[in-house]
Every structure is written in C-alpha cells, then in structure tokens.
TORDOMAR-269924 format. One record per residue (C-alpha): residue number from 1; x, y, z. Coordinates in nm, 4 decimals. Layout:
% TORDOMAR-269924
seq=NUM, c1=X, c2=Y, c3=Z
...
This chain:
% TORDOMAR-269924
seq=1, c1=7.0077, c2=3.4466, c3=7.1223
seq=2, c1=6.7526, c2=3.6489, c3=7.2612
seq=3, c1=6.7466, c2=3.7654, c3=7.6338
seq=4, c1=6.3742, c2=3.6245, c3=7.6302
seq=5, c1=6.5178, c2=3.3064, c3=7.5551
seq=6, c1=6.6593, c2=3.1877, c3=7.8970
seq=7, c1=6.8904, c2=2.9004, c3=7.9802
seq=8, c1=6.9911, c2=2.7732, c3=8.3472
seq=9, c1=7.3920, c2=2.7737, c3=8.4026
seq=10, c1=7.5827, c2=2.6549, c3=8.6941
seq=11, c1=7.9088, c2=2.8449, c3=8.7557
seq=12, c1=8.1832, c2=2.6224, c3=8.9472
seq=13, c1=8.4733, c2=2.8282, c3=9.0895
seq=14, c1=8.6640, c2=2.8508, c3=9.4534
seq=15, c1=8.7292, c2=3.2342, c3=9.3693
seq=16, c1=8.4570, c2=3.4045, c3=9.4916
seq=17, c1=8.5082, c2=3.7190, c3=9.2713
seq=18, c1=8.4930, c2=3.5483, c3=8.9475
seq=19, c1=8.1970, c2=3.3632, c3=9.0504
seq=20, c1=8.0158, c2=3.7161, c3=9.1030
seq=21, c1=8.1474, c2=3.8736, c3=8.8051
seq=22, c1=8.0611, c2=3.5781, c3=8.5498
seq=23, c1=7.7092, c2=3.5666, c3=8.7214
seq=24, c1=7.6631, c2=3.9181, c3=8.7016
seq=25, c1=7.7581, c2=3.9324, c3=8.3191
seq=26, c1=7.5357, c2=3.6210, c3=8.2302
seq=27, c1=7.2274, c2=3.7145, c3=8.4555
seq=28, c1=7.2242, c2=4.0457, c3=8.2511
seq=29, c1=7.2018, c2=3.8609, c3=7.9411
seq=30, c1=6.9314, c2=3.6854, c3=8.0715
seq=31, c1=7.0210, c2=3.3343, c3=8.1439
seq=32, c1=6.9775, c2=3.2042, c3=8.5362
seq=33, c1=7.2488, c2=3.1646, c3=8.7080
seq=34, c1=7.3302, c2=2.9422, c3=9.0075
seq=35, c1=7.6771, c2=2.9028, c3=9.1260
seq=36, c1=7.8912, c2=2.7029, c3=9.3418
seq=37, c1=8.2040, c2=2.7207, c3=9.5268
seq=38, c1=8.3742, c2=2.3973, c3=9.5059
seq=39, c1=8.3278, c2=2.0678, c3=9.2768
seq=40, c1=8.1071, c2=1.9035, c3=9.5502
seq=41, c1=7.8476, c2=2.1532, c3=9.5666
seq=42, c1=7.8646, c2=2.1838, c3=9.2272
seq=43, c1=7.7970, c2=1.8233, c3=9.1864
seq=44, c1=7.5441, c2=1.8263, c3=9.4221
seq=45, c1=7.3625, c2=2.1318, c3=9.2302
seq=46, c1=7.3731, c2=1.8892, c3=8.8772
seq=47, c1=7.2285, c2=1.5966, c3=9.0646
seq=48, c1=6.9175, c2=1.7961, c3=9.2195
seq=49, c1=6.8840, c2=2.0378, c3=8.9023
seq=50, c1=6.8645, c2=1.8086, c3=8.6339
seq=51, c1=6.7582, c2=2.1272, c3=8.3936
seq=52, c1=7.1183, c2=2.2384, c3=8.3815
seq=53, c1=7.2203, c2=2.3695, c3=7.9960
seq=54, c1=7.5826, c2=2.4675, c3=8.0506
seq=55, c1=7.8165, c2=2.4009, c3=8.3207
seq=56, c1=8.0946, c2=2.6745, c3=8.3443
seq=57, c1=8.4039, c2=2.5416, c3=8.5808
seq=58, c1=8.7272, c2=2.6076, c3=8.6763
seq=59, c1=8.9870, c2=2.3263, c3=8.5938
seq=60, c1=9.1735, c2=2.3613, c3=8.9502
seq=61, c1=8.9571, c2=2.3227, c3=9.2404
seq=62, c1=9.0555, c2=2.1650, c3=9.5822
seq=63, c1=8.7995, c2=1.8905, c3=9.6256
seq=64, c1=8.6978, c2=1.7803, c3=9.3252
seq=65, c1=8.8763, c2=1.8982, c3=9.0253
seq=66, c1=8.7299, c2=2.0231, c3=8.6888
seq=67, c1=8.7936, c2=1.7070, c3=8.5043
seq=68, c1=8.6432, c2=1.4722, c3=8.7690
seq=69, c1=8.3271, c2=1.7072, c3=8.7680
seq=70, c1=8.2908, c2=1.7085, c3=8.4197
seq=71, c1=8.3160, c2=1.3200, c3=8.3961
seq=72, c1=8.0784, c2=1.3176, c3=8.7060
seq=73, c1=7.8194, c2=1.5822, c3=8.5885
seq=74, c1=7.8050, c2=1.3882, c3=8.2254
seq=75, c1=7.7086, c2=1.0583, c3=8.3967
seq=76, c1=7.4259, c2=1.2501, c3=8.5758
seq=77, c1=7.3082, c2=1.4751, c3=8.2612
seq=78, c1=7.4895, c2=1.3582, c3=7.9300
seq=79, c1=7.3488, c2=1.6498, c3=7.7287
seq=80, c1=7.4958, c2=1.9296, c3=7.9790
seq=81, c1=7.7487, c2=2.1514, c3=7.7864
seq=82, c1=8.0688, c2=2.1773, c3=8.0130
seq=83, c1=8.3228, c2=2.4934, c3=7.9388
seq=84, c1=8.6226, c2=2.4725, c3=8.1518
seq=85, c1=8.8500, c2=2.7910, c3=8.2824
seq=86, c1=9.2026, c2=2.7218, c3=8.2922
seq=87, c1=9.5146, c2=2.9260, c3=8.3255
seq=88, c1=9.7634, c2=2.9161, c3=8.0664
seq=89, c1=9.9657, c2=2.6358, c3=8.2438
seq=90, c1=9.7311, c2=2.3790, c3=8.2680
seq=91, c1=9.5825, c2=2.4154, c3=7.8909
seq=92, c1=9.7073, c2=2.0760, c3=7.8371
seq=93, c1=9.4608, c2=1.9559, c3=8.0724
seq=94, c1=9.2068, c2=2.1519, c3=7.9201
seq=95, c1=9.2385, c2=1.9936, c3=7.5988
seq=96, c1=9.2341, c2=1.6427, c3=7.7697
seq=97, c1=8.8848, c2=1.7550, c3=7.9192
seq=98, c1=8.7450, c2=1.8318, c3=7.5822
seq=99, c1=8.8571, c2=1.4746, c3=7.4664
seq=100, c1=8.6241, c2=1.3313, c3=7.7619
seq=101, c1=8.3252, c2=1.5819, c3=7.6658
seq=102, c1=8.3976, c2=1.9400, c3=7.7423
seq=103, c1=8.2647, c2=2.1636, c3=7.5123
seq=104, c1=8.5440, c2=2.4151, c3=7.4796
seq=105, c1=8.7712, c2=2.6078, c3=7.7358
seq=106, c1=8.8647, c2=2.9529, c3=7.8065
seq=107, c1=9.1959, c2=3.0706, c3=8.0026
seq=108, c1=9.2133, c2=3.3306, c3=8.2385
seq=109, c1=9.2199, c2=3.6187, c3=8.2353
seq=110, c1=8.9606, c2=3.5741, c3=8.0004
seq=111, c1=8.7714, c2=3.8461, c3=7.7800
seq=112, c1=8.3686, c2=3.8514, c3=7.8841
seq=113, c1=8.2892, c2=3.9242, c3=7.5371
seq=114, c1=8.4899, c2=3.5650, c3=7.4638
seq=115, c1=8.3041, c2=3.4035, c3=7.7704
seq=116, c1=7.9702, c2=3.5264, c3=7.6220
seq=117, c1=8.0631, c2=3.3982, c3=7.2736
seq=118, c1=8.1100, c2=3.0443, c3=7.4120
seq=119, c1=7.8204, c2=3.0340, c3=7.6196
seq=120, c1=7.6401, c2=3.1164, c3=7.3245
seq=121, c1=7.7801, c2=2.8563, c3=7.1027
seq=122, c1=7.7305, c2=2.5809, c3=7.3819
seq=123, c1=7.3659, c2=2.6858, c3=7.3685
seq=124, c1=7.3286, c2=2.6700, c3=6.9905
seq=125, c1=7.4673, c2=2.3175, c3=7.0459
seq=126, c1=7.2286, c2=2.2345, c3=7.3039
seq=127, c1=6.9666, c2=2.3230, c3=7.0858
seq=128, c1=7.0892, c2=2.1008, c3=6.8201
seq=129, c1=7.0937, c2=1.8393, c3=7.0489
seq=130, c1=6.7471, c2=1.8611, c3=7.1795
seq=131, c1=6.6151, c2=1.9499, c3=6.8331
seq=132, c1=6.7815, c2=1.5834, c3=6.7467
seq=133, c1=6.6356, c2=1.4068, c3=7.0593
seq=134, c1=6.2626, c2=1.5898, c3=6.9550
seq=135, c1=6.2741, c2=1.4347, c3=6.6174
seq=136, c1=6.4536, c2=1.1116, c3=6.6911
seq=137, c1=6.1397, c2=0.8827, c3=6.7601
seq=138, c1=5.9646, c2=1.0322, c3=6.4673
seq=139, c1=6.2452, c2=0.9846, c3=6.2214
seq=140, c1=6.3289, c2=0.6429, c3=6.3372
seq=141, c1=5.9587, c2=0.5561, c3=6.2897
seq=142, c1=5.9493, c2=0.7405, c3=5.9571
seq=143, c1=6.2740, c2=0.5912, c3=5.8005
seq=144, c1=6.2743, c2=0.2418, c3=5.9103
seq=145, c1=6.2721, c2=-0.0132, c3=5.6017
seq=146, c1=5.9007, c2=-0.0984, c3=5.6156
seq=147, c1=5.8245, c2=0.2507, c3=5.5990
seq=148, c1=6.0414, c2=0.3469, c3=5.3022
seq=149, c1=5.7784, c2=0.2621, c3=5.0512
seq=150, c1=5.8660, c2=-0.0191, c3=4.7880
seq=151, c1=5.7635, c2=-0.3555, c3=4.6872
seq=152, c1=5.9633, c2=-0.4074, c3=4.4219
seq=153, c1=6.2441, c2=-0.6307, c3=4.3744
seq=154, c1=6.4650, c2=-0.3372, c3=4.3165
seq=155, c1=6.3890, c2=-0.1823, c3=4.6482
seq=156, c1=6.3975, c2=-0.5009, c3=4.8455
seq=157, c1=6.7520, c2=-0.5193, c3=4.7373
seq=158, c1=6.7981, c2=-0.1884, c3=4.8396
seq=159, c1=6.6858, c2=-0.2309, c3=5.1877
seq=160, c1=6.8971, c2=-0.5504, c3=5.2477
seq=161, c1=7.2020, c2=-0.3390, c3=5.1236
seq=162, c1=7.1254, c2=-0.0547, c3=5.3662
seq=163, c1=7.0764, c2=-0.3129, c3=5.6528
seq=164, c1=7.4235, c2=-0.4601, c3=5.5599
seq=165, c1=7.6064, c2=-0.1444, c3=5.5626
seq=166, c1=7.4231, c2=0.0614, c3=5.8176
seq=167, c1=7.6587, c2=0.0013, c3=6.1082
seq=168, c1=7.9892, c2=0.0633, c3=5.8896
seq=169, c1=8.1953, c2=0.3557, c3=5.9140
seq=170, c1=8.2210, c2=0.3314, c3=5.4932
seq=171, c1=8.1266, c2=0.6021, c3=5.3019
seq=172, c1=7.8226, c2=0.5485, c3=5.0966
seq=173, c1=7.7178, c2=0.6883, c3=4.7834
seq=174, c1=7.3659, c2=0.7437, c3=4.6553
seq=175, c1=7.2676, c2=0.7708, c3=4.3061
seq=176, c1=6.9697, c2=0.8350, c3=4.1433
seq=177, c1=6.7427, c2=1.1044, c3=3.9461
seq=178, c1=6.5999, c2=1.3659, c3=4.0956
seq=179, c1=6.2937, c2=1.3074, c3=4.3392
seq=180, c1=6.3912, c2=0.9634, c3=4.3909
seq=181, c1=6.4362, c2=0.9687, c3=4.7739
seq=182, c1=6.8194, c2=0.9974, c3=4.8066
seq=183, c1=6.7920, c2=1.1828, c3=5.1600
seq=184, c1=6.5159, c2=0.9167, c3=5.2611
seq=185, c1=6.7851, c2=0.6330, c3=5.1959
seq=186, c1=7.0768, c2=0.8537, c3=5.3555
seq=187, c1=6.8240, c2=0.8816, c3=5.6616
seq=188, c1=6.7458, c2=0.5068, c3=5.6660
seq=189, c1=7.1448, c2=0.4184, c3=5.6631
seq=190, c1=7.1564, c2=0.6670, c3=5.9883
seq=191, c1=6.8682, c2=0.5806, c3=6.2047
seq=192, c1=6.8929, c2=0.2161, c3=6.1642
seq=193, c1=7.3089, c2=0.2422, c3=6.2597
seq=194, c1=7.4939, c2=0.2083, c3=6.5705
seq=195, c1=7.5046, c2=0.6213, c3=6.5302
seq=196, c1=7.1104, c2=0.6743, c3=6.5363
seq=197, c1=7.1453, c2=0.8190, c3=6.8917
seq=198, c1=7.4153, c2=1.1338, c3=6.7358
seq=199, c1=7.3107, c2=1.3842, c3=6.5047
seq=200, c1=7.2115, c2=1.3468, c3=6.1061
seq=201, c1=7.3279, c2=1.6605, c3=5.9656
seq=202, c1=7.2240, c2=1.7039, c3=5.5966
seq=203, c1=7.4050, c2=1.9649, c3=5.3693
seq=204, c1=7.3089, c2=2.0795, c3=5.0073
seq=205, c1=7.6031, c2=2.1325, c3=4.8622
seq=206, c1=7.4645, c2=2.3037, c3=4.5031
seq=207, c1=7.3085, c2=2.6179, c3=4.6949
seq=208, c1=7.6259, c2=2.7572, c3=4.8172
seq=209, c1=7.9108, c2=2.9249, c3=4.6609
seq=210, c1=8.2799, c2=2.8011, c3=4.7233
seq=211, c1=8.3588, c2=3.0179, c3=5.0231
seq=212, c1=8.0284, c2=2.9873, c3=5.1937
seq=213, c1=8.0167, c2=2.6116, c3=5.1250
seq=214, c1=8.4143, c2=2.5852, c3=5.2879
seq=215, c1=8.2842, c2=2.7830, c3=5.5722
seq=216, c1=7.9267, c2=2.5564, c3=5.6357
seq=217, c1=8.1517, c2=2.2320, c3=5.6309
seq=218, c1=8.4512, c2=2.3203, c3=5.7918
seq=219, c1=8.3345, c2=2.6058, c3=6.0025
seq=220, c1=8.5437, c2=2.9553, c3=6.0193
seq=221, c1=8.7340, c2=3.1870, c3=6.2563
seq=222, c1=8.6484, c2=3.5363, c3=6.3582
seq=223, c1=8.7893, c2=3.7747, c3=6.0796
seq=224, c1=8.8422, c2=3.4831, c3=5.8275
seq=225, c1=8.6686, c2=3.6682, c3=5.5375
seq=226, c1=8.4523, c2=3.9613, c3=5.5079
seq=227, c1=8.1200, c2=3.9089, c3=5.7277
seq=228, c1=8.2997, c2=3.6393, c3=5.9254
seq=229, c1=8.2209, c2=3.8463, c3=6.2595
seq=230, c1=8.2279, c2=3.5086, c3=6.4817
seq=231, c1=8.3926, c2=3.2154, c3=6.5029
seq=232, c1=8.1628, c2=2.9439, c3=6.3561
seq=233, c1=8.1579, c2=2.5776, c3=6.3606
seq=234, c1=8.0971, c2=2.3778, c3=6.0617
seq=235, c1=7.8672, c2=2.1054, c3=5.9965
seq=236, c1=8.1641, c2=1.8490, c3=6.0398
seq=237, c1=8.1718, c2=1.9412, c3=6.4012
seq=238, c1=7.8159, c2=1.9373, c3=6.4695
seq=239, c1=7.7883, c2=1.5865, c3=6.2933
seq=240, c1=8.0572, c2=1.4382, c3=6.5177
seq=241, c1=7.9927, c2=1.0739, c3=6.6078
seq=242, c1=7.6968, c2=1.0833, c3=6.3619
seq=243, c1=7.6382, c2=1.1042, c3=6.0077
seq=244, c1=7.6848, c2=1.3898, c3=5.7386
seq=245, c1=7.4927, c2=1.3799, c3=5.4377
seq=246, c1=7.6041, c2=1.5798, c3=5.1611
seq=247, c1=7.3706, c2=1.6181, c3=4.8981
seq=248, c1=7.4344, c2=1.7077, c3=4.5277
seq=249, c1=7.8059, c2=1.6131, c3=4.5892
seq=250, c1=7.8933, c2=1.6470, c3=4.2275
seq=251, c1=7.8552, c2=2.0407, c3=4.2447
seq=252, c1=8.1356, c2=2.1077, c3=4.4870
seq=253, c1=8.4306, c2=2.3081, c3=4.3383
seq=254, c1=8.7696, c2=2.1816, c3=4.3043
seq=255, c1=8.9306, c2=2.3342, c3=4.6140
seq=256, c1=8.6605, c2=2.2064, c3=4.8605
seq=257, c1=8.7181, c2=1.8846, c3=4.6998
seq=258, c1=9.0779, c2=1.8697, c3=4.8179
seq=259, c1=8.9803, c2=1.9774, c3=5.1932
seq=260, c1=8.6720, c2=1.6663, c3=5.1752
seq=261, c1=8.9300, c2=1.4469, c3=5.0708
seq=262, c1=9.1621, c2=1.4875, c3=5.3194
seq=263, c1=8.8875, c2=1.4605, c3=5.6108
seq=264, c1=8.7902, c2=1.1240, c3=5.4525
seq=265, c1=9.1525, c2=1.0018, c3=5.4632
seq=266, c1=9.2674, c2=1.1344, c3=5.8011
seq=267, c1=8.9274, c2=1.2491, c3=5.9700
seq=268, c1=9.0837, c2=1.5876, c3=6.0777
seq=269, c1=9.0502, c2=1.9606, c3=5.9225
seq=270, c1=9.0918, c2=2.3350, c3=6.0203
seq=271, c1=8.8370, c2=2.6044, c3=6.0011
seq=272, c1=8.8523, c2=2.8613, c3=5.7501
seq=273, c1=9.1440, c2=3.0933, c3=5.8501
seq=274, c1=9.2109, c2=2.8527, c3=6.1413
seq=275, c1=9.5148, c2=2.6830, c3=6.2484
seq=276, c1=9.3673, c2=2.4320, c3=6.5392
seq=277, c1=9.3476, c2=2.0797, c3=6.3777
seq=278, c1=9.0293, c2=1.9264, c3=6.4762
seq=279, c1=8.9480, c2=1.5603, c3=6.4748
seq=280, c1=8.5879, c2=1.4336, c3=6.4066
seq=281, c1=8.4386, c2=1.0804, c3=6.3876
seq=282, c1=8.1920, c2=1.1336, c3=6.1143
seq=283, c1=8.0371, c2=0.8867, c3=5.8821
seq=284, c1=7.9797, c2=1.0542, c3=5.5589
seq=285, c1=7.6715, c2=0.9837, c3=5.3250
seq=286, c1=7.6805, c2=1.1468, c3=4.9893
seq=287, c1=7.4253, c2=1.1882, c3=4.6694
seq=288, c1=7.4222, c2=1.2787, c3=4.3631
seq=289, c1=7.2163, c2=1.2518, c3=4.0268
seq=290, c1=7.5387, c2=1.3616, c3=3.8179
seq=291, c1=7.7376, c2=1.1108, c3=3.5790
seq=292, c1=8.0567, c2=1.1393, c3=3.8329
seq=293, c1=8.2620, c2=0.9000, c3=3.6209
seq=294, c1=8.2309, c2=1.1575, c3=3.2949
seq=295, c1=8.3085, c2=1.4574, c3=3.5355
seq=296, c1=8.6139, c2=1.2451, c3=3.6462
seq=297, c1=8.7147, c2=1.1930, c3=3.2738
seq=298, c1=8.6806, c2=1.5779, c3=3.2362
seq=299, c1=8.8837, c2=1.7063, c3=3.4964
seq=300, c1=8.6088, c2=1.8110, c3=3.6891
seq=301, c1=8.5977, c2=1.5747, c3=3.9705
seq=302, c1=8.8840, c2=1.4365, c3=4.1853
seq=303, c1=8.9301, c2=1.0755, c3=4.1053
seq=304, c1=9.0584, c2=0.9859, c3=4.4375
seq=305, c1=8.7964, c2=1.1483, c3=4.5941
seq=306, c1=8.5228, c2=0.9877, c3=4.3463
seq=307, c1=8.6723, c2=0.6375, c3=4.5366
seq=308, c1=8.6948, c2=0.7561, c3=4.8564
seq=309, c1=8.3159, c2=0.8481, c3=4.8325
seq=310, c1=8.1670, c2=0.5455, c3=4.6577
seq=311, c1=8.3173, c2=0.2497, c3=4.9175
seq=312, c1=7.9555, c2=0.1338, c3=4.9204
seq=313, c1=7.7224, c2=0.2612, c3=4.6372
seq=314, c1=7.3326, c2=0.2485, c3=4.6442
seq=315, c1=7.1334, c2=0.2734, c3=4.2908
seq=316, c1=6.8063, c2=0.4268, c3=4.3554
seq=317, c1=6.5766, c2=0.3311, c3=4.0400
seq=318, c1=6.3470, c2=0.5978, c3=3.9191
seq=319, c1=5.9827, c2=0.5633, c3=3.9543
seq=320, c1=5.9000, c2=0.4309, c3=3.5803
seq=321, c1=6.1294, c2=0.1498, c3=3.6713
seq=322, c1=5.9427, c2=0.0173, c3=3.9619
seq=323, c1=5.5925, c2=0.1376, c3=3.8548
seq=324, c1=5.4769, c2=-0.1776, c3=4.0608
seq=325, c1=5.5317, c2=0.0475, c3=4.4041
seq=326, c1=5.2766, c2=0.3055, c3=4.2525
seq=327, c1=4.9996, c2=0.1538, c3=4.4247
seq=328, c1=5.1759, c2=0.1543, c3=4.7747
seq=329, c1=5.3381, c2=0.4903, c3=4.7210
seq=330, c1=4.9516, c2=0.6420, c3=4.6177
seq=331, c1=4.7935, c2=0.4445, c3=4.9382
seq=332, c1=5.0581, c2=0.6141, c3=5.1787
seq=333, c1=5.0473, c2=0.9802, c3=5.0219
seq=334, c1=4.6479, c2=0.9524, c3=5.0570
seq=335, c1=4.6920, c2=0.8594, c3=5.4068
seq=336, c1=4.8976, c2=1.1280, c3=5.4955
seq=337, c1=4.7666, c2=1.4406, c3=5.2969
seq=338, c1=4.4120, c2=1.3723, c3=5.3942
seq=339, c1=4.4788, c2=1.3725, c3=5.7520
seq=340, c1=4.6800, c2=1.6712, c3=5.7002
seq=341, c1=4.4097, c2=1.8471, c3=5.5106
seq=342, c1=4.1089, c2=1.7009, c3=5.7118
seq=343, c1=3.9495, c2=1.5163, c3=5.4247
seq=344, c1=3.8020, c2=1.1603, c3=5.4638
seq=345, c1=3.9646, c2=1.0087, c3=5.0845
seq=346, c1=4.0539, c2=0.6748, c3=5.1498
seq=347, c1=4.1796, c2=0.5619, c3=4.8134
seq=348, c1=4.2066, c2=0.6094, c3=4.4348
seq=349, c1=3.9068, c2=0.5139, c3=4.1942
seq=350, c1=4.0358, c2=0.2239, c3=3.9399
seq=351, c1=4.0345, c2=0.4711, c3=3.6283
seq=352, c1=4.2523, c2=0.7361, c3=3.8320
seq=353, c1=4.4978, c2=0.4747, c3=3.9377
seq=354, c1=4.5177, c2=0.3473, c3=3.5819
seq=355, c1=4.6248, c2=0.6891, c3=3.4661
seq=356, c1=4.8923, c2=0.6835, c3=3.7221
seq=357, c1=5.0121, c2=0.3805, c3=3.6753
seq=358, c1=5.0704, c2=0.4653, c3=3.3015
seq=359, c1=5.2236, c2=0.7834, c3=3.3439
seq=360, c1=5.6070, c2=0.8211, c3=3.3017
seq=361, c1=5.6415, c2=1.0476, c3=3.6226
seq=362, c1=5.9661, c2=1.2164, c3=3.5200
seq=363, c1=5.9698, c2=1.4138, c3=3.8597
seq=364, c1=5.9623, c2=1.0791, c3=4.0056
seq=365, c1=5.8270, c2=1.0434, c3=4.3668
seq=366, c1=5.8519, c2=1.3775, c3=4.4533
seq=367, c1=5.5939, c2=1.4379, c3=4.1461
seq=368, c1=5.3736, c2=1.1697, c3=4.2670
seq=369, c1=5.3623, c2=1.2813, c3=4.5910
seq=370, c1=5.3088, c2=1.6625, c3=4.4979
seq=371, c1=5.0140, c2=1.5250, c3=4.2531
seq=372, c1=4.8494, c2=1.3653, c3=4.5262
seq=373, c1=4.8645, c2=1.6699, c3=4.7664
seq=374, c1=4.6728, c2=1.8733, c3=4.4941
seq=375, c1=4.4697, c2=1.6382, c3=4.4323
seq=376, c1=4.3141, c2=1.5933, c3=4.8036
seq=377, c1=4.3282, c2=1.9773, c3=4.8488
seq=378, c1=4.1380, c2=2.0069, c3=4.5284
seq=379, c1=3.8782, c2=1.7579, c3=4.6158
seq=380, c1=3.5420, c2=1.8172, c3=4.7777
seq=381, c1=3.4885, c2=1.8001, c3=5.1308
seq=382, c1=3.3058, c2=1.4930, c3=5.1617
seq=383, c1=3.4880, c2=1.3054, c3=4.8646
seq=384, c1=3.5467, c2=0.9302, c3=4.9395
seq=385, c1=3.8324, c2=0.8771, c3=4.6626
seq=386, c1=4.0645, c2=1.0565, c3=4.4278
seq=387, c1=3.9022, c2=1.0498, c3=4.0667
seq=388, c1=4.0534, c2=1.1337, c3=3.7047
seq=389, c1=3.9361, c2=1.4734, c3=3.7111
seq=390, c1=4.1529, c2=1.5584, c3=3.9932
seq=391, c1=4.4747, c2=1.4808, c3=3.8022
seq=392, c1=4.6579, c2=1.7292, c3=3.6184
seq=393, c1=4.5831, c2=1.7120, c3=3.2453
seq=394, c1=4.9195, c2=1.5900, c3=3.1291
seq=395, c1=4.8613, c2=1.2757, c3=3.3757
seq=396, c1=4.4852, c2=1.2120, c3=3.2333
seq=397, c1=4.6519, c2=1.2731, c3=2.8828
seq=398, c1=4.9548, c2=1.0127, c3=2.9484
seq=399, c1=5.2087, c2=1.3060, c3=2.8577
seq=400, c1=5.5196, c2=1.3634, c3=3.0448
seq=401, c1=5.6024, c2=1.7085, c3=3.1390
seq=402, c1=5.9848, c2=1.7912, c3=3.1000
seq=403, c1=6.1244, c2=1.9074, c3=3.4264
C-alpha cells in the first residue's frame, strides 16, 4: 500500500506503551491513527468516527473487553476490520473472536513487521468489500433477469431455473460454447440470491499454472514456494459467505481437482504450505465449454468431482439456436455503444438486421457485441442506423469464420 493511500485506524489498549509504539509505526507508514485507553473510549470513537477502517484491539481490557468491543463496533460499522491483540494464554478467545467476525489476531510479544502485514491485508480486504459495495447496485440492475437479453423459450426456461436455484447452496455447472454468456448467468445466480450482499469472486482457471491456480484458490503461507514472500489469502477466503465462480473448470489439473473436491465436501482447506484448517461458507458456480463426460472417461477429470459440481446443471444454447433473440440483442448493444461513443444511432436497417439474422454467429453473443461496437465506431457521426456496409464482409456474405 502506498503511503499516499491512507486509511484510518483506531487502537484500543489499556497499556500506554503499546498504544504509543503501534501509533508511531503505523503513522510512519502513512495511516491516520487514533487511540483509546479502554474499550468504552474506543466504542465512543467508533460511534463518532464512522470512517474508521481498521480497529486494533487488545483482547483483555478492564471495562469492555475485546470481544464485546468487536460485537458492538461491528453493529455500528459492519465493514470495519478488527484485529485482536492477545497473549498466548488467550489464543482460544482470539479464535472465538474471529468466528464472531474479527479479521485476524496477533500474539504478544508481536513483531512490528507482522503487525504491518496484517494491517495491510485488512485494508486489502476492506478495498475488496468497498469495490463490491460500489458495484452492487450497478451489477444488480445489470444482471437481473429482465436485463439478460432473451425472449426465446430456451432462455425463458433458463431464467426460471436461475430463479428456482438462486438461494440454494447447491453447486451449479453452467455449460455452453464460448461467448454464450456463462459468467452473466453466474452473476445472475449470485445477485438474485440471499448472498447478493456478499462477494462474487470470479476465477478463470485456464489462465494459470497448477501451482499458481492452487495458490490463487486456496492462498499460501510465506515461504511456501519460490516467490511466496508474504502470506496470501485465496479466492475461497475472499468469497466467504458469497459466491466463487470458476470459469473453464475443465482445465484444472488433477492435484487441484482433489483439493477442490475436499472443499466441496468438507467446506474446509489449508493454504499452500500451511497447517491451519480454514472453514468457509462459499457457494461454488462453475462453467465450461468442454465435454466433461468424455474427460471423465479418459481419466482427465475426476468423476466424483464432476458429480459434485453438477448438482444443478444449466445449459446455455448457442446464439444460432436462439436466433429470435438477435433483434433484442442488436437493440441492446446499439443503445449501449451509441451512448458510449457519443453517436445517435437508434436501430439497424432491415437489410442489416436480416444479414445478422441469417448469420450463424460462431462466436455467439460476444461476436455479435463486438460486431455492433465496431459498426458504431465506424459509422458517420450523424448516422441514424446500422447499414450493411458497416458489417464485416463475412457477415454480409453469410460466411461464418472459424474461431
């Protein structure tokens, strides 16, 4: 974290020396720090300073103890991250505090580098929460059913399926060709569920090596492999109480498959190089364009994992099989990209729309969207509609390009 990117920290401890040392170290790192000599003063500070990002609290204090302060502070400011300071003899109480919502704890005597790292991670978590808060309304509007474009009977059945299973904890496997909108459906499942106020965390599995994918999903401890210079929480931890979306699930290697199966069964795991078991409450949604049944037969994909992932299966049709949705999609993308590019285009000409209706769209909705964005960018500033000359040659000739 840059020193310019300050955050506000409250220190609650009845030992003046500890308060002064922590305040000096964190102030030097660029944070704004305030302190309180007991739990009551700390609670007053939380009540009057709603912009406190992180609370560092001693577990044992004479009036209001750390756990009581944690519960009261989170009622006032649910997004505050709380770090507990505890002695070795009270570690169990600190763990109990984490179950009540504390972010982490450190034990006395603590190393200042360790404290700074935990604080840094607390701010990273807060940034993630704020990002989800900022996007929530936009995403909820964008991904609700009537904004996933599709009037065809196939899409209407999918909308009904999403509505039926949204609140379930059951794993969902979304299948379909590339570009059909699998992540869109995954987000609709999340933002129409009782987890909508919690994180939606996507991971593209095909883009990472086995070691990086394992670390990305489950996190790692410092020194667990070359380049692991700090402890890092994984995407499962980030998605706690929310939804984890694993795209291209058919590409994950065998070792990661086994660990993923355990999380689905036991809802617990260890970070790479770690011994501490971490429990999570995560709804897992996966997607693939591969033939998983054939991969199971060939021994490339675990059969037990396959059945765990497809408790509910949603099959997205290619655009060529829902061609009646093309006019709706065309209208949607014209409205979107006309505004984005400062154009006044309102519709596609009948000739251009007919060409798009007759085209097979091997790249599915993504290809249609790119085609319309390109056409709008190339159109004259005063153009009112998309005409055939603005479409690529292969669409005008009716020839699909292999992709």
